[in-house]
N, C-alpha and C positions, 0 to 999 in steps of 0.2 A: 504494499499499500504506499502510496507516495506521500510525504510529509510536507506539509505546507507552512512556510514562514508566515505566522501570525498577523506581522504588521505588513505584509505584500503578499496577499492571496492573488493565487494563481502562478506564482514562481515556486517551482518545486525546489525543496532544499536537498543539497547533495552533502550526507555527514561525512565522506570521505575528503571534502575540501577543507582544508584547514581556516581558509579566510570565512568561507560560509558557515562553518561549524563555531568558529569564535564569535560571529556576528550573532547567530541564532542565538547561542548561551548567553552572551551579553544582553540580549534584549530582556530577559525575564531577570537576571541577577545583577547585571550592571549597566542600567539604562544610558545610554549616552546623553552627556550635557555639557555645557560650555565649559564649567569648570573641569570635568573630567578630561576634556579633550585637550584643554590647554596642559593639564598635569601631564597627559600621556606624551605631548609633544616635549615638553621639559624633561621628562625622564628620559627620553631617547628611544621611547616606543615608536615613534616616528622620525623618520631623516628630514629635517627642515630643507635641506637642500634638494631632495629629490622628491620627496612625498612617498617614499617607500616604507611599508610597514617592516618595523624591526622586530616587534613583540606583539603577538596577535591578540588583542584584547577588542571589546566593543568600542571603547574610547578611541584606540587607535584607528581602528578600521573606518570609524565614522569621520576622524579629522582627516585622514588620508582622502575618502572622497569627497569631502565638502571642502576642504580649503586647497587652494593653489598654494605651490612652492614659496612664492612670493610673501604669503600671509603667513605660513608655517614658519617663516625666519622671523616674522613679526612677532609672533607667539613665542617662540624661542627666546626672544630678548626680553620679555616680560620680566618683572621682578619674582622673586620667589613667593609662592601662595602662602598666605597664612592666615588663620583665623576663619571668620566667616565671609569677608569682604574678598572680591576677587576683581580684577581690573576689567574694564570694556577694550577689547584687544586694538580696537582701531578707533580708539576714541580721539575727537578733533575738538578744537576750541574755536569758537568764533563770537564776534562783538553781539551778534543778535541771538544768542542762544538762548531757549525757553528751558525751563528746568520743574516742570511738575513732578509732585513726589507723592506715592501713595506706599501705604501699608496694607499687606494683604493677609489675613482676612479681618474683618470687623462682621459682627452681627447685628442685624436690624430686624424689628418686628412688624410685621404686618398683619393683616385681620381677615377673617372670612366674612362674607357678605351676612349682613345683620347682626353682627358681633359688636355692637355699640359699647357693651362693657368691658372690651378687652378681654374676655374671660377665655377665649380660645387663640391666644397668639400663637404666631407662625414665625419662626426665625428664619430669615434669608442672610445670606452670606454677602458680603460687599467689600469694595476696598475703602479706606478712608484715607483723605487728604491729610498728609502729613504737616501741611501747612494750616490746618483748621484743626485745633484739638477738641474742640465744643461739639461739633456737629457730625452725627453719624446719619447718613441717608441711604436710600436706595430707590433707583439705581444709583450706582458710585458717583461721586463728584465728578462733574463735567472737566475732560482734559481740553482747553482750547489755546489754539495757538494761531500766530498768521503765517500765511503762505510764504513760504521760501525759508522759514527759520528753520536752523537746527536745534532739534530737540533732544534734551536728556532726561527720560522718564526713569525716575528713582524708584525701585520697588524694595521696600524693606519688609520681610516675612518674620512671623515669631508663631505661626499656628499651621503646621503642617507645610507641604512643599507646594508651591504655586507657580505662576508665570504671569506675565502681562503679554497678551499679543495684540498689537496695533491694528485691529482688522481693517484691509484695504490698504495698508501703508506698504512700502515695498523696501525695508531696509537690507543690511547684508546678514546673511544667514544666523551669524552668532547673536544677533539682535532681535530676530522675529518672535522669541518667546514661544516656539512649539515645542510643548513637552515630547519626550522621547527621541528628539531630534537634536536641539541644542540647549535651550536653558531651563534647568528646573532648580529654583531656589528654595533650598530646604528652610526649615524654621521648626524647632523643636523646643519652644519653652514650656510646652504643655505636655510633652512626651508623646506627641502624636506621632504616627509613623513608626513608631518602635524607637524612638530616640529622645535624648534631653539634651539641653544646652541652649547656646544662643541661635537665633536666626540667621538668616543670610540677607544679602543686599548685593543688587547690581543694578548698573546704570545701563538702561536700553538708549541706543542711539540711533536718531531716524531723522530723515529730512521730511518736512511738511510741504511736499512737492507740489499738491494741487490742492486747491480750497475745495470744501465739499463737506459731507455729513459721513464720519466714519463713526466706529464704537471700539472699544477696548475691553478684552476680557481674558478670564484665566484660561489658558491653553495646555495645562498639565493633565488633567483627567476631564476633557472637555464636556462631554455629554453631562455628567453629573454636575460640574462644578458651575457650567453654565446655568443650568436647571436650578441650581441651588442660589444663584443670583450674582455671581461674580462678573460683572460687567457694567460699563458705563459709556455714556456718550463722549464722542472725540469730535471736536469740530475744528476745521481748518478755515479760518476765515480770509477772505481777499483784502488787499489793502484798500482803505477809504480813498475817495478822490481828493486830490489837494482841496482844503479849505472846508472839508466836510464838519468838521468840529468835533469828531470823533475819530478814534483811532483802532485798528486791530490789535489784539482779538478784542470782541465786542463782549459785552455782559450777556448773560444767558437771559433771554426774554425781550431782547432789543432796547433800542433801535440797533440797527447794523447795516451791513451791507452783503449782498450775494451776488453771485455772478450769473447773468443772464448771457449765455452765448458769451462773448468777449467783454462785455461792460459790467462793471460794478453798478449794482441797482440796490437802492435804499428799500428798507422795511421798516414799519414801525413798531412792529411787535412779531415775537417769535414763540412757538411752542414746540417742544418733543412730545409727540404721541409714540410711546414705546410701548407695545402690546406684549403680554406674556400670559403663560398658564401656569398654574401651580398645582404639581401633585404632592400632596401632602406626605403620602407614605415614601417618597424619595427621600425626606428628611432622614428615615430610619435606615438608609443603606450604608453599608460599610463605604467609608470614604475612599477607598480603593477600589470600589465598583467600577467593571469595566476595564480595569487594567490587565493584560494578560499575564498569566503566571504560568510556570510548568508545574504548580502544584507537588513541588518535591521530585518530579519524575525526571530520569535522564532525559535530556534533548529529543534523542531519537524516539522516544514515547509521548513525545509530546501530542496532545489530542485536541489542541485549540481551546482549552477550558478558559474560564474565567473565574474570578473571586465574586463568591456571594451573588450570584445572578438569579433572580427570581423567576418562577417558571415560565414567564412570558418573554425573558430576555429583554434587550433594550426596546423592546415594542411594549413592554408591560408599564405604560404610561397612561395615566387616567387622570385629567385634570379636575381637581375638586371646584376650583374658581379661578376667576382672570383678573387681571390687574391692568392698568394703563399707568406708566411711569410710577409705580409703585402706590397707586390708589387703587382699593378695590372696586371692581365692578358689581354693582348691586344684583340681585336675581331678576331684576326688571331692566336690567342693562344700563341702568343710570349709574354713574360715579356717586360713591356714597360720602356723605359729608363727614368728614372725621369727627368724632366725639370727643369730648373733655378727657376720658378715659384713654382713648388711645392715642391723642395728642401727649398725654402724660408719658406714654410709652416711646412714642416716634414723634418728636418735635418737628421733623421737615414735612409732616403731613399736610398741614395748611398751606403752605408755600406750594407744594406740589399739586395739592388740590385747585388753587386759583391758577397756576401755570397752565394746566392742560384744560382750562374753561376759558379760554382767551376772549377777552372783551375790548373791541376795538371801535374807533369812531367810523363811520360812514365815509368811504373814501380813502381809508387808510390802508397799508398792506400788511398782510398777516403771512410771516413765513411758517410753512408747518414742514417740520422734519419728521418722516414717519418711518418707524424701524418695527420690524416683525422680530421680537425676541422670544416669542412662543416657539413650540415645537407643531403647532397647527400652522396649516395654510391658511391665511387671512385674505377675505375679500374685503376691501374697502369701498364703500358707496357713499359718493358724494352728491346732495341734493342738488335739483338742476338750478336752484336758486344760488347756488355757490358756482363762482368761476375763478380760473386763475392759471398760472403756467406751470406746467411741470418742468424743472428747471435743469434738474440732475437725478439720475439712476446710478444707484451705488457709488456715490462720491465722484462721479465722472459728468462734469457739466456739459449738458446735450450743445452740441454747436460750438464748442470752444476750441477754437483751431490749435491752441499750443498744447493740448493733450493728444493730438494726433488722430481724434475722432471726429473732429469738426467735419470732415467731408461726408462722414456716415451717419450723421444723427442732426437733430435739430430740436429745439423746445416745441412742446405741443400745449394746447389748452384741455383743461379738463372738458370742456364742451365739444372737443374732437372726439371723446369716446362715445360709444353708443349708449343710449339712455334705456333703461328697463320701463316695463310697464308700470312702476311705481314712481317714476320721475327720478331715478338715481343713475349716476353714471360711474361705473366699477372698474376697479383694477385688483390684481392680486399680487400679494408678497408673500415668498415663502421664508423659510428661516434665514436670519440675518440681512434680508433684502432691505433697501433703504429707497425713499423716493423724496426729494425736495419738491414742495408745492407752493409757489408764491399765489396766495389769495388776493385778487385786487378788486372782484366784484361781489358785492353781497348786499341785500337790502336790509333796512332796520329791522331787527328782530332776532330770534334765536333760530340758527340752523343746524339742523342734527346731522353728522357724519356717522354712518353705520359701520362698525368692523365686525365682520362675522368671522368666528373661530370655527374652521371645517376640519373635522376629524382627518389626521393625519394618514389613515389607511382607507378612509371611506370619505372620498371628497363631498359627496352629496349630503352628508350628515352634519348639520349646522349644530355645533355644541353651545354656543352661547353666542349673544350678540352684544357690543359694547356701543353706547350711544355718548357721541362726543360732540358738545355744543361750542359753535362759533357764535358768540353774542356780539351783535352789531347795534351800536347805538347813535342817535341822531346828534 
């Protein structure tokens, strides 16, 4: 029977190959990560001049495959690694550098529908802004930078191993934050993951190359850690025109500028509609759920087993309720007003509730940044009373000549979408997809946008509908 390498299904494992066997064994017992690869190079397991593997380990194999000799030489010149901090191998310094700082992870409480007394609190994981010691919120605090900046995102860990992956950004491989490939930052203050002692820290380096709506999340045990809440918005703002009176990066909520094709266009207000689904039972899973293991068996006998998988595997997901940007959606689909008891447990709720119920004056422009952070496919239905321009999809500005796609795309109006029999224009977002919509036409009154959560296996089954208001005053 052929043996399959679990991280690379379809490629048969040859146990007689020392290279493949070292990589196979290492995947379960010695997960490749940036610190391990740097150590392998400095220990002489990889020849920095040629890239040849001297000692077959998972770390040396990955370093040899991932890095060119010129970069291996740079790794070899780094100072000796000590303690819990290790350097960014290709670190640069520029005058316009931005330095967001995050610690992972913290816990924030949210609430089931109808739980005004905060008696059935649900913990979600989040990142905390190290520059703000008072507020803990979910989704995690926004990382917001100006287009063109060199960014250093500092992650400090004290609770288990985590990463930051800046979704949609294209950094060097060591800064991508993808678990089991490069970066895993350990943290063992609480004895989690079988260890004790201090946590870890790393500086992720990346360039804010193109303005748009991104997000960041833990990529160590992605399926579970994303569902547990380890994500936040990442916004790259275009520079404001000369004399605009404000400068990027702009404050969450506006005013600010977004790009329409090649032009910086002002908006008056902004909202983040981040939709998510919550399966309470996943809070009880082992935190290593989903990570492959040999279960103590020799590699040749590996059967593709996982740790602590329920009977339904990774499809055993049944959301108990739904949220929008951290605010609970009621059983009637309306966003629930935070109660005094809930606010006592989560001080960020009033601000989030008002933020996702934008109120604008007639004639003002509202920028909606829509993100599907749920595992459901979501159908977004805008009433015909609201119109605006879809300016970007997945952080790529439509019609923007500088990004190389200008000849193949152009912005379009919501009114260009077909309307259904109930007078709604709709589009779909699957997991991690984003649309930027600049609303510029809406009559005085309250306009409800409907977001349908469709079953991830049975698309025709609508699990719930959220009702998101745009309030226009005279």
